[in-house]
C-alpha positions in Angstrom: 15.8 -32.9 8.1 12.2 -34.1 8.0 12.2 -37.9 7.7 9.1 -39.2 9.3 6.6 -40.8 6.8 3.8 -38.6 8.0 5.9 -35.5 7.5 6.8 -36.6 4.1 3.1 -37.1 3.2 2.3 -33.6 4.6 5.1 -32.1 2.4 3.8 -34.0 -0.6 0.3 -32.5 0.0 1.9 -29.0 0.3 1.2 -28.8 4.0 4.7 -27.5 4.9 3.6 -25.6 8.0 2.0 -28.7 9.5 5.0 -30.8 8.6 7.4 -28.4 10.4 5.0 -28.2 13.4 4.9 -32.0 13.6 8.7 -32.2 13.5 8.8 -29.6 16.3 6.3 -31.6 18.4 8.4 -34.7 18.0 11.4 -32.8 19.4 9.5 -31.8 22.6 8.6 -34.7 24.8 6.3 -32.4 26.9 3.9 -32.2 24.0 2.6 -35.6 25.0 0.7 -33.9 27.9 -1.6 -32.3 25.3 -4.6 -34.1 23.9 -4.8 -35.1 20.2 -7.2 -32.3 19.5 -4.8 -29.7 21.1 -1.8 -31.0 19.2 -3.8 -31.1 15.9 -5.0 -27.5 16.6 -1.3 -26.4 16.9 -0.6 -28.0 13.5 -3.4 -26.2 11.9 -2.4 -22.9 13.5 1.1 -23.3 12.1 -0.1 -24.1 8.6 -2.6 -21.2 8.7 0.1 -18.8 9.9 2.7 -19.9 7.2 0.1 -19.6 4.4 -1.0 -16.1 5.5 2.7 -15.0 5.7 3.3 -16.3 2.2 0.2 -14.5 0.8 1.4 -11.3 2.5 4.9 -11.6 1.0 3.3 -12.1 -2.4 0.9 -9.1 -2.0 3.8 -6.8 -0.8 5.9 -7.9 -3.8 3.1 -7.1 -6.2 2.4 -3.8 -4.4 6.0 -2.6 -4.8 5.6 0.0 -2.1 8.3 2.7 -2.2 8.6 3.0 1.6 8.8 0.2 4.1 6.3 1.9 6.3 3.7 0.5 8.7 0.8 2.4 10.3 2.0 1.5 13.8 5.2 3.5 13.2 3.5 6.7 12.0 4.4 9.6 14.3 1.0 11.1 15.3 2.8 13.6 17.5 4.7 15.3 14.7 3.5 18.9 14.1 2.2 18.5 10.6 -1.6 18.7 11.1 -2.3 15.0 10.8 -5.9 14.2 11.9 -5.4 11.3 14.4 -9.0 10.2 14.4 -9.3 10.2 10.6 -6.0 8.4 10.3 -7.1 5.7 12.7 -10.3 5.2 10.7 -8.3 5.0 7.5 -6.0 2.4 9.0 -9.0 0.3 9.8 -9.7 0.1 6.0 -13.5 0.3 5.8 -13.2 3.1 3.3 -11.5 0.7 0.9 -14.5 -1.7 1.2 -16.7 1.3 0.3 -14.6 2.1 -2.7 -13.7 5.6 -1.4 -10.5 7.5 -2.2 -7.9 9.4 -0.1 -6.1 12.6 -1.0 -2.9 13.4 1.0 -1.9 17.0 0.3 1.0 18.9 1.7 4.5 20.4 1.1 7.5 18.2 0.3 9.0 16.3 3.2 6.0 16.1 5.5 5.5 12.3 5.1 2.9 12.0 2.4 4.5 9.0 0.7 5.3 7.4 4.0 1.6 7.7 5.1 0.4 6.4 1.8 2.7 3.4 1.8 1.9 2.6 5.5 -1.8 2.5 4.6 -0.9 0.3 1.5 1.0 -2.0 3.8 -1.9 -2.3 6.2 -4.2 -3.1 3.2 -1.9 -5.9 2.2 -2.0 -7.2 5.7 -5.8 -7.1 5.5 -5.7 -9.4 2.4 -6.4 -6.6 -0.1 -4.6 -6.1 -3.4 -2.4 -3.0 -3.7 -0.3 -1.4 -6.3 2.0 1.7 -5.8 3.1 4.0 -8.6 4.8 7.4 -8.8 2.7 9.3 -11.3 5.6 10.5 -13.5 7.0 7.0 -14.0 3.5 5.5 -14.4 2.7 7.8 -17.3 6.1 7.0 -18.9 5.4 3.3 -18.5 2.0 3.7 -20.1 3.5 5.5 -23.1 6.1 2.7 -23.5 3.4 0.0 -23.0 1.3 1.5 -25.8 4.2 1.0 -28.2 4.9 -2.7 -27.3 1.4 -4.0 -26.8 1.2 -4.1 -23.0 -0.9 -1.0 -22.6 -4.2 -2.8 -22.3 -2.9 -5.3 -19.8 -1.3 -2.6 -17.6 -4.5 -0.6 -17.7 -6.5 -3.7 -16.6 -4.2 -4.2 -13.7 -4.6 -0.5 -12.6 -8.4 -0.8 -12.9 -8.8 -4.1 -11.0 -6.5 -3.6 -8.0 -8.4 -2.9 -4.7 -6.1 0.0 -3.7 -4.1 2.1 -6.2 -1.5 4.5 -4.8 -0.6 7.4 -7.1 2.3 9.2 -5.5 3.7 12.6 -6.6 0.7 13.8 -8.5 0.9 17.1 -10.3 4.7 17.6 -10.6 4.3 18.6 -14.3 1.5 19.5 -16.7 0.0 16.5 -18.6 0.2 15.9 -22.3 -3.0 15.0 -24.2 -2.1 11.3 -24.2 -1.4 11.4 -20.4 -4.8 13.1 -19.8 -6.6 10.4 -21.6 -4.8 7.6 -19.8 -5.5 9.3 -16.5 -9.2 9.6 -17.3 -9.4 5.9 -18.4 -7.8 4.9 -15.1 -10.2 7.0 -13.0 -13.1 5.8 -15.0 -12.2 2.1 -14.6 -11.7 2.5 -10.9 -14.8 4.7 -10.2 -17.0 2.8 -7.6 -14.8 -0.3 -8.3 -11.7 0.4 -6.2 -10.0 2.9 -4.0 -7.2 5.3 -4.9 -4.7 7.2 -2.7 -3.3 10.3 -4.3 -0.4 12.3 -2.8 0.4 15.7 -4.1 2.2 19.0 -3.2 -0.4 20.8 -5.3 -3.7 21.9 -3.5 -6.8 20.3 -4.9 -8.1 23.6 -6.1 -5.2 23.8 -8.7 -5.6 20.3 -10.1 -7.6 21.6 -13.0 -4.5 23.6 -14.1 -2.3 20.5 -13.8 -4.5 18.3 -15.9 -4.9 21.1 -18.5 -8.0 20.3 -20.5 -11.1 21.6 -18.7 -13.4 18.8 -19.9 -11.1 16.0 -19.0 -10.2 17.7 -15.7 -13.9 17.9 -14.8 -14.3 14.2 -15.6 -11.2 13.0 -13.7 -11.9 15.1 -10.6 -15.6 14.1 -10.5 -14.5 10.5 -10.3 -11.7 11.1 -7.8 -12.4 13.9 -5.5 -16.1 13.9 -4.6 -16.0 10.7 -2.6 -12.5 11.2 -1.1 -11.2 11.7 2.4 -8.5 14.3 2.8 -5.4 14.5 4.9 -4.0 18.1 4.5 -0.5 18.2 6.0 1.6 21.2 6.8 4.8 22.2 8.6 8.5 21.8 8.1 10.1 19.0 6.1 10.6 16.0 8.4 13.8 15.2 6.5 15.1 18.7 7.0 14.2 18.5 10.7 16.0 15.2 11.0 19.1 16.6 9.3 19.1 19.5 11.8 18.9 17.1 14.7 21.8 15.1 13.4 23.8 18.3 12.9 23.1 19.5 16.5 24.0 16.1 17.9 27.3 16.2 15.9 28.1 19.7 17.2 27.3 18.7 20.8 29.7 15.7 20.7 32.4 17.6 18.9 
């Protein structure tokens, strides 16, 4: 338990990291070999680290990423056509500062959502605001929000976040109301924030998914023209993993 008066004052000031670091120093007599400036620097480092960790936890909770993925764990050797050089540039995050978008296209199971969430996690680590949504559920949520008065607040959140991840785009044709919501989101975010879209549907067929030609032109003009593209291919990684497990089981049988 922290009982030293100085520690209590640090806690009262909200400097919990410094308080814990000071308590640790008191428990290690060798710390006396360090100068005052060196010991104080250790206190500041601990406080800074704990505050950064708390902010990261808050950003990740707000982001609500579907997958617990990090860019360091992305398998760049998997045979799915992932452009290594482009992915490394995307992980650096400069494209988010430039308010550019990213389209991740490919068949089911090749890791589109995993890659999007990994880039979202990296953006959180880089002190950027992120929100993840599966498109079908987002459109349902917007319809419900319109009925209970939360629609404007939800749209404002979608418009202001630095990185919006829209997963599973194009699974079903859009209704008229959904088209209008989608256009409003893209218009609010155009040149104000970055958007990642994952889809099984090639970009050339997105007009058909949106339905209305005029709205489709407006949406894609704001989303596609300043977007990077990761076009993935190959067998489902989930299916491949299942085959490996089956072969391992047969080998040990």
